[in-house]
Structure formats: C-alpha cells, structure tokens
PALUM-278098 format. One line per field, with one value per residue (C-alpha): z, y, x; residue number from 1. Coordinates in Angstrom, 3 decimals. Example, Ala and Ser with C-alpha at 12.3 -4.5 7.8 and 13.67 -1.06 7.14 Angstrom:
<nodes>
c3 = 7.800;7.140
c2 = -4.500;-1.060
c1 = 12.300;13.670
num = 1;2
</nodes>
This chain:
<nodes>
c3 = -182.031;-182.824;-186.533;-185.354;-183.151;-185.856;-188.409;-185.999;-186.415;-183.770;-184.418;-181.061;-179.773;-181.135;-178.804;-176.880;-178.936;-178.386;-177.925;-179.630;-177.399;-180.307;-184.114;-184.427;-182.412;-184.451;-187.696;-186.061;-184.814;-188.198;-190.060;-187.520;-186.825;-183.270;-181.952;-179.729;-178.070;-179.092;-176.264;-176.394;-173.797;-171.842;-169.782;-172.456;-176.007;-176.857;-179.508;-178.068;-180.544;-180.849;-182.126;-184.435;-187.039;-189.579;-187.655;-185.774;-187.991;-187.553;-185.500;-187.645;-188.092;-186.351;-183.124;-182.998;-183.863;-181.306;-181.568;-180.310;-182.756;-183.829;-183.701;-186.937;-187.129;-188.851;-186.352;-184.734;-181.150;-179.198;-175.745;-174.158;-176.038;-175.827;-172.149;-172.243;-174.261;-171.562;-168.720;-170.307;-169.907;-172.805;-171.147;-168.063;-170.177;-171.833;-168.521;-167.659;-170.893;-170.667;-167.538;-169.405;-171.586;-175.381;-176.476;-174.005;-175.127;-178.811;-177.982;-176.099;-178.790;-181.437;-179.523;-179.004;-182.663;-183.620;-181.496;-182.489;-186.155;-185.618;-186.294;-183.457;-183.982;-183.839;-180.777;-178.977;-180.030;-178.695;-175.482;-174.950;-175.483;-173.082;-170.350;-170.530;-169.907;-166.929;-163.500;-160.605;-159.825;-163.408;-163.249;-160.049;-161.585;-164.552;-162.098;-160.287;-163.573;-165.189;-162.247;-163.100;-166.867;-167.518;-165.897;-168.214;-166.889;-169.194;-167.950;-169.136;-172.660;-172.716;-173.297;-170.188;-171.266;-171.809;-168.460;-166.747;-168.488;-167.142;-163.607;-163.833;-163.507;-160.201;-156.604;-153.982;-152.377;-155.516;-156.527;-153.299;-153.657;-157.217;-155.982;-153.952;-156.861;-158.304;-158.633;-162.119;-160.912;-157.903;-160.362;-162.396;-159.352;-157.710;-160.813;-159.668;-162.429;-161.067;-157.526;-158.450;-160.176;-156.967;-154.782;-157.065;-156.719;-152.915;-151.428;-150.661;-152.522;-151.937;-154.240;-156.226;-156.283;-152.650;-150.983;-149.077;-148.696;-147.398;-145.836;-147.766;-145.022;-147.887;-146.979;-143.904;-145.852;-148.725;-146.383;-147.640;-146.098;-143.867;-145.064;-143.466;-141.498;-140.815;-143.240;-141.483;-140.700;-140.801;-138.213;-137.179;-136.060;-132.580;-130.384;-126.811;-125.669;-122.005;-119.869;-116.683;-115.326;-112.885;-114.830;-114.744;-114.421;-117.414;-118.242;-118.204;-115.375;-116.427;-113.996;-112.212;-111.638;-109.295;-111.048;-109.553;-112.379;-113.111;-115.945;-119.113;-120.369;-124.128;-127.008;-130.627;-132.421;-135.478;-136.523;-138.489;-136.190;-137.403;-137.735;-135.514;-132.032;-129.610;-126.600;-125.207;-121.948;-118.651;-118.882;-122.290;-121.600;-118.780;-121.762;-122.698;-120.446;-118.629;-118.395;-121.816;-122.362;-126.262;-128.915;-129.045;-131.778;-132.803;-133.761;-135.776;-139.576;-140.656;-144.364;-145.863;-146.595;-150.283;-150.506;-150.441;-153.231;-152.200;-154.057;-154.507;-152.940;-149.661;-150.002;-150.193;-147.438;-144.954;-145.437;-145.542;-142.137;-140.717;-142.241;-140.848;-137.480;-137.641;-138.555;-135.770;-133.067;-132.660;-131.321;-129.027;-126.423;-125.171;-122.369;-122.158;-118.696;-117.881;-117.546;-113.877;-114.904;-117.365;-121.163;-123.252;-126.705;-128.820;-132.454;-133.959;-137.458;-139.074;-142.124;-140.907;-143.416;-141.051;-138.395;-138.755;-136.163;-135.672;-133.397;-130.810;-128.943;-125.987;-124.004;-120.424;-117.470;-115.825;-117.952;-120.179;-123.770;-124.082;-127.293;-127.522;-129.737;-131.106;-132.079;-128.748;-126.325;-125.117;-123.943;-125.822;-124.494;-122.134;-122.999;-120.099;-120.327;-119.922;-116.516;-116.827;-118.282;-122.122;-123.921;-127.694;-129.844;-133.419;-135.137;-138.532;-139.456;-138.574;-135.646;-132.722;-131.612;-128.195;-126.565;-122.694;-120.018;-119.288;-122.146;-124.452;-127.456;-127.816;-131.100;-130.438;-132.392;-130.986;-132.419;-130.276;-127.464;-128.102;-127.591;-130.888;-129.926;-127.539;-128.843;-126.661;-127.435;-125.778;-122.438;-121.180;-121.741;-125.182;-125.805;-129.447;-132.327;-135.840;-138.522;-142.086;-144.275;-143.894;-140.801;-137.356;-135.748;-132.055;-129.968;-126.366;-123.325;-123.959;-126.772;-129.582;-132.395;-133.222;-136.710;-136.782;-140.103;-140.177;-142.760;-141.445;-137.753;-137.830;-136.016;-136.419;-134.253;-135.069;-132.689;-132.740;-130.359;-127.103;-125.012;-124.976;-128.361;-128.106;-131.690;-134.830;-138.092;-141.284;-144.773;-148.091;-150.262;-153.447;-153.388;-152.313;-155.338;-153.727;-152.221;-155.089;-153.914;-155.479;-156.978;-155.101;-151.716;-149.789;-148.663;-151.200;-149.741;-151.461;-152.506;-150.424;-146.833;-144.534;-140.881;-138.934;-135.230;-132.458;-129.183;-125.887;-127.292;-129.102;-132.638;-135.327;-137.444;-140.878;-141.372;-144.393;-143.560;-146.603;-145.502;-141.810;-141.576;-140.470;-143.604;-142.188;-138.909;-138.245;-135.615;-134.355;-131.317;-127.835;-125.923;-126.106;-129.304;-128.368;-131.536;-135.377;-138.353;-142.060;-144.005;-147.671;-148.925;-152.504;-154.920;-153.812;-150.162;-150.476;-147.381;-146.399;-143.864;-141.348;-142.187;-139.505;-140.551;-140.111;-136.652;-134.827;-131.563;-128.743;-130.909;-133.773;-131.678;-130.532;-133.915;-136.057;-139.157;-140.714;-144.429;-147.218;-150.218;-152.880;-153.175;-154.780;-158.257;-158.865;-161.360;-160.541;-162.341;-160.273;-156.952;-157.605;-157.239;-154.093;-151.050;-148.053;-144.711;-141.480;-138.344;-135.028;-131.480;-128.618;-125.026;-125.924;-126.517;-130.311;-133.254;-136.307;-139.986;-141.656;-145.311;-145.817;-148.800;-146.879;-143.185;-142.403;-140.473;-142.783;-140.131;-136.405;-134.630;-131.406;-128.978;-126.172;-122.965;-121.943;-123.838;-126.793;-126.203;-129.449;-133.133;-135.887;-139.226;-142.280;-145.535;-144.114;-140.592;-137.944;-134.277;-131.203;-127.563;-124.842;-121.256;-120.737;-120.953;-124.135;-127.803;-130.672;-134.139;-136.663;-140.226;-142.748;-144.979;-142.818;-139.431;-137.522;-134.353;-135.643;-132.171;-128.707;-127.079;-123.310;-121.159;-119.988;-116.332;-116.926;-119.859;-123.272;-123.999;-127.184;-130.105;-133.153;-135.879;-138.157;-140.929;-138.456;-135.032;-132.677;-130.080;-127.256;-124.278;-121.135;-118.008;-116.227;-117.344;-119.607;-123.341;-124.981;-128.564;-129.887;-132.850;-135.233;-137.196;-135.070
c2 = 20.174;23.935;22.934;20.830;23.859;26.330;24.358;23.687;25.970;26.181;28.022;29.710;31.106;34.539;37.368;39.047;40.938;44.558;45.421;48.979;51.674;53.545;53.378;56.355;54.837;51.602;53.650;55.440;52.280;50.658;53.670;54.806;52.698;52.018;54.196;52.984;55.014;53.581;52.551;51.930;50.294;52.465;49.928;47.065;46.700;44.088;45.535;45.951;45.589;48.667;48.831;51.870;52.800;50.662;47.621;47.384;45.619;47.100;44.556;42.411;43.393;40.364;41.273;44.359;42.323;42.703;38.959;36.196;34.381;30.780;28.463;26.874;23.058;22.772;24.634;22.799;23.487;22.335;20.817;24.243;26.164;23.113;23.577;27.296;26.680;24.048;26.580;29.587;31.663;34.031;34.660;36.060;38.100;39.640;40.498;42.166;43.988;45.334;47.304;49.489;52.535;52.032;53.278;50.983;48.047;48.801;49.036;45.713;44.103;45.140;43.762;40.464;40.209;40.860;38.203;35.795;36.099;35.734;32.618;30.966;32.648;36.092;35.189;34.264;37.480;39.427;37.570;38.350;41.833;42.118;40.297;43.009;45.586;43.820;44.921;42.387;42.747;41.618;38.962;37.677;37.548;35.639;33.165;32.534;32.191;29.948;27.523;26.605;26.885;25.007;21.904;19.382;16.436;13.520;11.080;13.469;13.000;9.500;6.640;4.732;1.819;4.020;5.675;2.237;1.293;4.443;3.831;0.224;1.540;3.045;1.437;1.090;4.411;6.383;4.918;5.918;9.463;9.521;8.530;11.884;14.204;14.006;11.708;10.779;9.934;7.930;5.877;4.981;4.462;2.180;-0.028;-3.763;-4.916;-2.598;-3.793;-7.381;-6.960;-5.406;-8.212;-10.731;-9.031;-8.893;-11.453;-14.600;-13.698;-11.035;-8.064;-7.535;-3.810;-2.730;-6.001;-6.386;-9.708;-9.752;-12.669;-14.709;-15.161;-16.490;-20.238;-19.681;-17.768;-20.312;-23.452;-25.196;-28.376;-28.964;-31.398;-34.827;-33.528;-29.993;-28.530;-27.900;-24.237;-23.527;-22.442;-26.026;-27.399;-27.559;-29.928;-30.673;-28.960;-29.375;-31.830;-32.392;-35.591;-36.013;-37.653;-36.988;-33.303;-31.519;-27.889;-27.142;-29.148;-31.338;-30.465;-32.919;-33.063;-36.025;-38.005;-41.282;-43.622;-47.332;-48.137;-49.490;-52.871;-52.135;-53.820;-53.445;-53.437;-55.702;-54.463;-51.513;-48.424;-46.429;-49.250;-48.614;-49.577;-51.538;-49.840;-47.424;-47.789;-46.276;-43.644;-42.545;-42.434;-39.817;-37.527;-37.494;-35.037;-37.156;-34.307;-32.836;-31.353;-31.109;-32.513;-31.080;-28.548;-30.632;-33.509;-31.378;-30.952;-27.222;-26.298;-24.285;-20.836;-19.488;-17.147;-13.424;-11.225;-7.949;-5.430;-6.188;-2.846;-3.859;-7.236;-5.494;-2.874;-5.656;-7.414;-4.381;-3.458;-6.847;-6.649;-3.215;-4.486;-7.392;-4.981;-2.533;-5.024;-4.004;-6.706;-7.364;-10.204;-12.770;-15.412;-18.678;-20.146;-23.749;-25.968;-26.394;-27.030;-25.918;-26.136;-28.164;-28.557;-27.004;-26.702;-24.675;-24.983;-22.330;-24.255;-27.355;-27.876;-29.123;-26.526;-22.755;-21.669;-22.243;-24.972;-24.990;-28.118;-27.828;-30.345;-29.878;-31.493;-31.761;-34.943;-33.562;-32.216;-29.353;-28.322;-24.670;-22.547;-20.177;-17.307;-17.139;-18.532;-21.070;-24.544;-27.057;-30.407;-31.874;-35.261;-37.322;-40.734;-40.325;-40.953;-38.457;-35.196;-34.606;-33.533;-33.710;-33.489;-33.149;-33.328;-33.064;-33.095;-36.795;-37.586;-36.502;-38.111;-37.300;-38.320;-38.458;-39.173;-42.361;-44.062;-44.161;-42.561;-42.376;-41.784;-39.900;-38.941;-35.595;-34.555;-37.079;-37.477;-41.286;-42.851;-45.182;-46.757;-46.705;-47.274;-48.690;-49.375;-46.705;-47.557;-43.995;-40.984;-39.642;-36.279;-35.522;-36.774;-36.005;-37.764;-37.571;-39.615;-42.766;-42.793;-41.672;-40.848;-40.339;-39.429;-40.562;-40.176;-43.540;-41.961;-43.791;-42.901;-45.117;-45.069;-46.583;-47.572;-46.612;-49.020;-52.166;-51.214;-52.237;-50.130;-50.070;-48.111;-45.603;-45.526;-43.070;-40.373;-40.473;-38.341;-37.560;-37.039;-33.690;-32.958;-35.064;-33.892;-35.828;-34.535;-36.096;-35.020;-36.361;-33.941;-30.899;-29.516;-26.580;-28.271;-29.586;-31.925;-30.854;-33.731;-32.307;-33.220;-35.553;-37.529;-37.097;-37.400;-39.991;-38.625;-40.256;-40.173;-38.415;-37.657;-34.944;-35.377;-33.113;-34.305;-33.403;-34.415;-31.096;-32.666;-32.715;-35.874;-36.674;-40.242;-42.072;-44.050;-46.352;-47.604;-46.771;-45.045;-41.668;-39.920;-36.441;-34.708;-31.046;-30.024;-26.489;-25.950;-26.026;-26.601;-29.068;-28.712;-28.493;-27.741;-28.082;-26.639;-26.142;-22.836;-22.297;-19.669;-18.513;-16.788;-13.195;-13.717;-13.681;-13.484;-10.379;-8.887;-6.291;-3.009;-1.626;1.968;2.475;3.376;0.180;-0.637;-3.073;-5.881;-5.010;-5.135;-8.569;-9.919;-11.226;-13.307;-15.542;-16.066;-18.422;-17.072;-19.641;-23.192;-24.072;-25.421;-23.907;-21.307;-17.959;-19.275;-22.560;-20.564;-18.596;-21.674;-21.979;-23.322;-25.273;-24.587;-26.339;-24.154;-25.284;-23.657;-24.617;-24.067;-22.142;-19.165;-19.246;-20.186;-21.586;-21.930;-24.881;-25.560;-29.212;-30.201;-29.342;-29.591;-26.155;-23.396;-20.420;-18.090;-17.705;-15.557;-14.065;-12.230;-14.328;-14.119;-17.663;-21.051;-21.257;-23.872;-23.506;-21.978;-21.584;-19.948;-19.262;-17.550;-14.219;-14.563;-16.808;-16.719;-18.150;-18.687;-18.717;-19.553;-15.686;-15.626;-13.640;-14.292;-12.767;-12.134;-12.345;-10.859;-13.763;-11.575;-10.493;-12.085;-8.922;-9.039;-7.064;-7.013;-8.845;-9.871;-9.942;-11.185;-14.652;-15.136;-18.277;-19.806;-20.018;-23.619;-24.026;-21.857;-21.864;-19.400;-18.165;-15.458;-13.004;-14.396;-16.185;-18.870;-19.597;-21.777;-21.174;-22.906;-20.475;-22.690;-20.050;-19.927;-16.315;-15.427;-12.441;-11.256;-8.698;-8.340;-5.155
c1 = -1.822;-2.007;-2.848;-5.626;-6.955;-6.537;-8.518;-11.201;-14.197;-16.904;-20.176;-20.619;-23.890;-24.875;-24.238;-27.225;-29.515;-30.237;-33.944;-34.620;-36.063;-37.808;-37.906;-35.514;-32.972;-33.094;-32.436;-29.686;-28.091;-28.175;-26.550;-23.975;-21.161;-20.065;-17.412;-14.789;-12.036;-8.604;-6.384;-2.545;-0.404;1.955;4.079;4.402;5.585;2.896;0.698;-2.851;-5.690;-7.777;-11.314;-11.626;-14.263;-12.622;-11.979;-15.240;-17.935;-21.249;-23.532;-25.739;-29.322;-30.646;-28.810;-31.068;-34.353;-36.948;-37.542;-35.247;-33.064;-34.111;-31.094;-30.437;-30.751;-27.433;-25.369;-22.496;-21.460;-18.478;-18.737;-18.157;-20.836;-23.300;-22.971;-23.560;-26.745;-27.891;-27.196;-28.773;-25.673;-26.606;-29.912;-28.044;-25.826;-28.935;-30.519;-27.282;-27.030;-30.522;-29.539;-26.963;-27.582;-28.147;-24.824;-22.843;-24.903;-24.009;-20.269;-20.392;-22.323;-19.898;-16.919;-18.667;-19.545;-16.034;-14.548;-17.207;-16.454;-12.799;-10.690;-9.092;-5.597;-7.071;-9.129;-6.031;-4.310;-7.379;-7.334;-3.731;-4.256;-7.166;-5.274;-2.574;-5.090;-6.792;-6.019;-5.794;-9.582;-10.342;-7.764;-9.338;-12.663;-11.215;-9.724;-12.840;-14.817;-12.227;-11.894;-15.539;-15.625;-12.610;-14.116;-15.553;-17.723;-16.532;-19.216;-21.907;-20.305;-19.153;-21.500;-22.148;-19.949;-17.043;-17.561;-17.812;-14.533;-12.860;-14.084;-12.664;-9.289;-9.979;-9.578;-12.393;-11.410;-11.421;-14.659;-16.360;-14.908;-16.433;-19.699;-19.905;-19.384;-23.015;-25.927;-24.916;-21.403;-22.756;-24.945;-22.035;-19.487;-21.966;-22.433;-22.637;-20.055;-17.453;-17.681;-17.981;-14.493;-13.088;-14.459;-12.878;-9.447;-9.625;-11.799;-10.158;-6.790;-4.337;-4.662;-1.434;-1.802;-2.750;-1.721;-5.016;-6.781;-10.527;-12.428;-14.698;-17.536;-19.817;-19.993;-22.036;-24.700;-24.800;-25.004;-22.054;-21.423;-18.420;-15.789;-15.185;-12.306;-10.991;-8.487;-5.288;-4.937;-8.798;-11.060;-12.027;-8.699;-7.587;-5.757;-4.916;-1.760;-0.548;0.757;-1.246;0.276;3.274;6.116;9.918;10.610;12.148;12.923;9.211;7.431;4.559;1.939;-0.174;-3.894;-4.892;-7.676;-8.030;-9.068;-8.258;-6.225;-7.946;-6.782;-5.588;-7.426;-7.833;-11.011;-11.378;-14.727;-15.486;-15.264;-18.500;-20.942;-24.249;-23.351;-25.529;-27.323;-24.792;-23.091;-24.510;-21.596;-22.730;-26.425;-25.756;-24.652;-28.485;-30.402;-32.999;-35.491;-35.416;-38.948;-38.489;-36.171;-32.730;-32.100;-29.071;-31.321;-33.705;-33.256;-33.614;-34.076;-31.214;-32.531;-31.669;-28.756;-29.707;-28.618;-26.994;-25.016;-21.382;-20.380;-22.088;-20.263;-17.112;-17.829;-18.533;-15.598;-13.293;-14.754;-13.759;-10.200;-9.603;-10.716;-8.275;-5.483;-6.312;-7.196;-10.662;-12.986;-15.910;-15.268;-17.877;-17.308;-18.802;-18.955;-19.937;-16.890;-15.502;-11.901;-9.368;-10.383;-7.890;-9.372;-12.107;-13.324;-16.103;-17.909;-20.217;-21.159;-23.048;-25.818;-28.368;-28.177;-28.992;-26.588;-22.774;-21.616;-18.852;-17.519;-15.022;-13.443;-12.075;-10.323;-13.767;-14.180;-17.012;-17.372;-19.914;-21.713;-22.547;-24.515;-21.785;-24.120;-25.913;-23.478;-26.114;-24.906;-26.912;-25.617;-22.939;-21.478;-20.284;-18.539;-14.782;-13.379;-10.686;-9.936;-10.312;-7.287;-8.144;-11.500;-12.576;-15.942;-17.514;-21.276;-21.603;-19.367;-17.227;-14.086;-12.578;-9.417;-9.003;-6.307;-8.300;-6.323;-9.361;-10.847;-14.707;-16.617;-20.022;-23.113;-22.918;-26.378;-28.200;-25.358;-24.935;-21.534;-21.084;-17.554;-14.795;-11.337;-8.763;-5.119;-2.835;-1.331;-1.360;-3.430;-4.488;-3.019;-4.039;-5.884;-6.748;-9.023;-9.871;-12.371;-10.377;-7.977;-7.724;-4.499;-3.853;-0.942;-0.263;1.710;3.255;5.291;3.359;1.189;-1.707;-3.375;-6.881;-8.540;-12.237;-13.414;-11.604;-11.116;-7.363;-4.768;-1.165;1.524;4.289;7.166;10.052;9.369;11.199;8.575;4.882;3.376;1.456;0.197;-0.747;-1.691;-2.711;-1.643;-2.591;0.258;-1.302;-4.201;-2.099;-0.164;0.845;3.944;5.907;8.835;12.042;14.332;17.405;15.731;17.837;14.847;12.129;8.591;6.449;3.108;0.414;-1.064;1.464;1.398;3.112;3.684;5.317;6.704;8.044;11.536;11.574;11.249;8.610;8.597;6.889;5.655;4.752;1.659;2.068;5.292;4.893;8.309;9.533;10.889;11.846;12.687;12.329;14.775;15.265;12.825;14.760;11.521;8.694;6.595;2.899;0.988;1.124;-0.767;-0.454;-0.139;-0.428;1.806;1.040;3.255;2.250;3.181;6.951;8.983;10.372;12.690;11.352;12.763;15.078;14.811;11.087;9.382;8.513;6.515;7.154;5.620;7.846;11.044;10.030;9.477;12.097;11.935;14.504;13.868;14.849;13.205;14.284;15.251;18.567;18.190;14.824;14.182;12.351;9.264;8.971;9.706;6.475;4.383;2.335;4.218;2.963;4.464;4.384;3.598;4.670;4.301;6.744;7.380;10.479;8.320;8.581;6.479;8.431;7.305;9.092;9.642;8.443;10.634;13.954;12.937;14.486;13.036;12.139;10.593;10.805;8.280;9.456;7.093;5.602;7.411;6.314;5.708;3.166;0.412;-1.602;-1.209;-3.643;-3.651;-5.663;-5.014;-4.485;-2.843;-1.299;-2.450;-0.795;-1.927;0.583;1.228;1.643;-2.228;-2.241;-3.064;-0.922;-1.867;0.926;1.179;1.518;3.762;6.533;5.988;5.189;2.840;-0.276;-2.009;-2.105;-5.384;-5.442;-8.068;-7.644;-6.636;-4.987;-2.820;-4.231;-4.378;-6.228;-7.325;-9.635;-9.500;-12.263;-12.536;-14.112;-13.326;-11.014;-12.190;-9.896;-9.868;-7.918;-6.897;-9.181;-12.115;-13.672;-14.118;-13.684;-15.090;-13.100;-15.404;-14.004;-17.266;-18.303
num = 1;2;3;4;5;6;7;8;9;10;11;12;13;14;15;16;17;18;19;20;21;22;23;24;25;26;27;28;29;30;31;32;33;34;35;36;37;38;39;40;41;42;43;44;45;46;47;48;49;50;51;52;53;54;55;56;57;58;59;60;61;62;63;64;65;66;67;68;69;70;71;72;73;74;75;76;77;78;79;80;81;82;83;84;85;86;87;88;89;90;91;92;93;94;95;96;97;98;99;100;101;102;103;104;105;106;107;108;109;110;111;112;113;114;115;116;117;118;119;120;121;122;123;124;125;126;127;128;129;130;131;132;133;134;135;136;137;138;139;140;141;142;143;144;145;146;147;148;149;150;151;152;153;154;155;156;157;158;159;160;161;162;163;164;165;166;167;168;169;170;171;172;173;174;175;176;177;178;179;180;181;182;183;184;185;186;187;188;189;190;191;192;193;194;195;196;197;198;199;200;201;202;203;204;205;206;207;208;209;210;211;212;213;214;215;216;217;218;219;220;221;222;223;224;225;226;227;228;229;230;231;232;233;234;235;236;237;238;239;240;241;242;243;244;245;246;247;248;249;250;251;252;253;254;255;256;257;258;259;260;261;262;263;264;265;266;267;268;269;270;271;272;273;274;275;276;277;278;279;280;281;282;283;284;285;286;287;288;289;290;291;292;293;294;295;296;297;298;299;300;301;302;303;304;305;306;307;308;309;310;311;312;313;314;315;316;317;318;319;320;321;322;323;324;325;326;327;328;329;330;331;332;333;334;335;336;337;338;339;340;341;342;343;344;345;346;347;348;349;350;351;352;353;354;355;356;357;358;359;360;361;362;363;364;365;366;367;368;369;370;371;372;373;374;375;376;377;378;379;380;381;382;383;384;385;386;387;388;389;390;391;392;393;394;395;396;397;398;399;400;401;402;403;404;405;406;407;408;409;410;411;412;413;414;415;416;417;418;419;420;421;422;423;424;425;426;427;428;429;430;431;432;433;434;435;436;437;438;439;440;441;442;443;444;445;446;447;448;449;450;451;452;453;454;455;456;457;458;459;460;461;462;463;464;465;466;467;468;469;470;471;472;473;474;475;476;477;478;479;480;481;482;483;484;485;486;487;488;489;490;491;492;493;494;495;496;497;498;499;500;501;502;503;504;505;506;507;508;509;510;511;512;513;514;515;516;517;518;519;520;521;522;523;524;525;526;527;528;529;530;531;532;533;534;535;536;537;538;539;540;541;542;543;544;545;546;547;548;549;550;551;552;553;554;555;556;557;558;559;560;561;562;563;564;565;566;567;568;569;570;571;572;573;574;575;576;577;578;579;580;581;582;583;584;585;586;587;588;589;590;591;592;593;594;595;596;597;598;599;600;601;602;603;604;605;606;607;608;609;610;611;612;613;614;615;616;617;618;619;620;621;622;623;624;625;626;627;628;629;630;631;632;633;634;635;636;637;638;639;640;641;642;643;644;645;646;647;648;649;650;651;652;653;654;655;656;657;658;659;660;661;662;663;664;665;666;667;668;669;670;671;672;673;674;675;676;677;678
</nodes>
C-alpha cells in the first residue's frame, strides 16, 4: 500500500500568487531569497524540519505574476484537488493572503511552494514536524477542517450504474436515510429499480434478511376475479359456529333459541343444481325490494379501471405502514348495524370484477342474509326466505349458498336477490357448508355430512361423527404440492378431493371423497371443535420456542407453542419444503395447528379465557374470535399473541381476515370492521 502511495504523483494546484506592490519590490523579491527563522524542538527528540536560506527554494516567478495562472490542459488532479478546484479554495486563500504584509506573504508562499514540490514521503515528514509544533488551538482547527475535508462523496465520482449497484445492498431504512443526504443522493436512493427489488423481497413473502412480510393489496386495484370458492385461510372464508338449539347438555351447554318452524321433509335433487330455476317462491320474492326506485348496484356492470402506475417506493411505504399497524395493534373500527339478532356467519370479497366496491354478506339468527357495501357500510339488499336462523354461508361472483336451522340449503343469485334452488336432505339444522367448483359439502345437527355434486345433482352422505358437525372444509390435495405425503405415514392420504370436518365429539376427521371413507382422525382437543381453516407454512417460517429469558407481557405468558420441527425419515432438504397445516378452534379455549401427514398437533395457542368460536389465517398471521368477546391476533412464526382487539359486547361468533382488515360478527348483532390501513 505504501509503495503505491509513494509512487503516486499528483499535480496539485499552484500556491496563491503574490501581487507586487511596486516594480522595485518585484525586483527585490526575485533577487533576495526568503529568510525564515529556524526553530528547534525543546520537548521532543523528533527532528523538526527547518526552513533556512539553503533549504527554502525561491518562489517561482509565475507566483509573483500580476496575471492569474492559466491551468495547463495536461494537468492531472486527484479527487481531493479536483474538489478544491471546484470549490474555489485557492481563491479564498488568495484573499486571506492579500491582507498580510508583503514579507509575510513571501514567507508563506515559500513554505507552500516547498511542500507542493516535495514527494509524498517528504510531505509526510513535514506534516509530522508541523504537528509537533502545533498547540491545542491549532490541533482543534485541524480537527474541524479535516472532519469536512476527509469526506469523499463516492456517488459524485461513480457512474450512475455503479452507484445504484452499491445502493442495492442497502435495506429500506438505509435507503431512506441516504435520500436525506443531498438532492443527488435522493435522486439515486429513490430509483424505481431499487425499490422494486425491495418490494419483491418483502411483499407477499417473508424477507430472509429482516423477517418482515408485507401485504400484497394489489388484486383489488387490478380487478382480479375471485375464485369459484374461497381459498382456505383467505379473507373470504367463514363458517357458522355455535349451537343454538336445546339438546342433551354437555360440558358446554348448547343454547336454545325458540323458533317455531315445521320440519322439512328430506329429499334429494336429481337435476343439476345450478340450472336456471323457474319463478322463485314467494319467500324468495320477498328478498327483492318491492319499491326499488332504481336498479340495484349489484346488478349493474362496471368497467374495470386500468391499474395506476405509482413509484415502487410509495407501494412499499403504503404496505409497510399497514404491517406496522398490524404489529402494534393500531386500527380504526366501524360498526355495521342492521341485523336484529346474533350474527353467525359472514364473508367478504374485495376482488369482484363486476363491482367497483368490496362486498360483505352476513347471516344471522334473524333469518336473513344481508349484503353490504364494505367500503361505505351501506346495506344494499336483505335476502329473506329461510324460516329459521342462518348458520352458514359462502358466495362467489355467481352465487350465494346459505345453510339454516330449517334443515335446508338455498342457492341464490345474490346480485338480483333471486332464490335459484332449495336443497333438502338433512333431517336437522344445517350448521356449516363449503363448496368449490364441483361439489358442495354441508354439516348438520344430525351428525352427518352431505356432499352435493353441482353438475349431476347427486348427493351422498358421510357418517362417523357422534355429535353435531360444526365445520367442513374441502381440500384438493392433487393441486396442493405444498403438503407432500411421506411414505412413512401409517395411513397415506390418496391425492384427490378430500374433506376436513370438525364436530362436537372433540375430533377432526379427514375424508376421502373418492372412496367416501375416513382416512385420518385428529385427536387432541378436549372441547367441541367449532372451526377449521388451512395454513401454508413455507420453508422460511420454521417453528420456534418462545424464549423464556426475554421480557414478556401478559399475552406472552399465556402463549405456549409445542413444536415438532422435522418429520422422521426426511432429510433437511426435504423438510424445507412448504408445509400445509390444519388450524382448528375449540371450546377448550385453545387454537391448535395440526400436521396433516401425521395427524399430530404441532402448535397449541393459549390465550383466550373462554371457548374459541372462529379462526382465520393468511400468509402472515392467525386470528381467533372467542366467547370472551375478544379477537386475538397471533404471530405465525412463534405462536405469540401480538394484540387483542376488544369492543364486542357479545361472543365473537365469526371472523373473516383480509390483508388490511378483520371483519367480525358477534352475538350482539353487530358487525365490526377493524381496519389497519390508517
């Protein structure tokens, strides 16, 4: 390194010139050498250079020229002296030198000229000698000056491509700080390509460096069409949860709500379920407002506006604010009022292509299903037709299916309010339902599960549960490659259409719809299992124990995670594949996460002080609603309770989770929208 420095030669700028005061003084200055007083150190043995008559070269004649020096075109300057030339430092020194007497100017000029003509080793020696002669006041001056002079702006030297390559190694926080340095830095740090790479690392996926995952939020802007059936664990899944009828008392009583209604004679349709129906029944006609002055906004078609182009930095900033609000529990709350009894089921969608606003549909024990504009909170339509309370519903962009305690399921055109079909087959009330593009599954108080085929209209029954069936969930294991089935499994799951079901007998069952048999049972809950959903756990979300030596709050003390991080017989590389987990909520006050392959509970989340009626999850978090009238948000990584939402005056019976909001229904008859995009 030192050899490179010594061999380097930099043509510095010439010292300040000395303007002559008279012709005689010019002659004298050119013939008389500069005299300097030698000085010797008294307190150190370091040899101090002295400038005597023999060692001080006479100043060059061009220093004393009355005309400024013209810079030669072949002159090479280092970065340091190029900056001095740009800043006009020599001009400032010249102005300070002009205020001194001629003799002092000549002496100073000689020192500068000697230092400028010296090679680097001699310069270092001269500087060391000068430092030994400096007092603290001079050293302080040097410190202040060097703190500024030693700084080099690399981005003023590098090409733009190299500068962007350097900035690409910074995180979002460092880029924002770099943008505050100068306008040039801000122009580089705000580059769209840099922020696009940061968005790709964080939005929709967990960053391997910082561990943050930001919501996508983009489908609603692009007008992406909704899938035929809600994906398990997304914001559009919800199910009916609670028992409201008077049957045999168990550890948790099944509450009764008197609702006189004749039993419906069971029957099975043999015609396709979704063919256009004849004129709807009188009960269904009531769902269409008779005095509607204008067409309903649900039946109108709206053009999809083209997506707006925004800077990627703004895209990242918007999502970062939402994720911070999630982690800190900061949200705004709106309440929708309209139902006259407890709300048992709900679902919302923000991506319907034919509507410019998000839609929420709720079902209640007041025998109605209500359609809301989720953005404004306005009630758009009320569907009437069931003779007893609604316990379950699900909709897509074409149809709405509702299940009721009147033993029937109804298929609606929810945009017009028309009832298309009425499905009869259960001998008791329908508690839950779930459909995809081909089949509809429903669970009932009669302990059976019925599976209806949309194309043929046929129906078959699954029997095995010993008590009410509270939740059903369809799963296509062939299209889901995130849950490989190990060969060591005692009962391998055959790829194909599968069905999960939860019951009051404290068990969860997995059914093979092709063979119509139960292939696995999940045992572990000690209370009635009320809700189910699916959670995809990718390789970056490894299970972790909560550290006991760090500070914890009340929620942390209640959270406990039991973990099984690997499956026997699998290599570490195989174990890094994404994994599908089953999430269940029970009246034993817990939420459990199950490994589908083995049927074992991987995590148990403790925190609620009463039974859990509803669970929902997405790629970033798990939420649960309880009889204790609270909603808890859980970290998907370590099972820690991040925040608790309080506001309902009755049990929280149903929940739908979005990327920036939670929609909850309660036994108090109110719908609450907890928005984190504030």
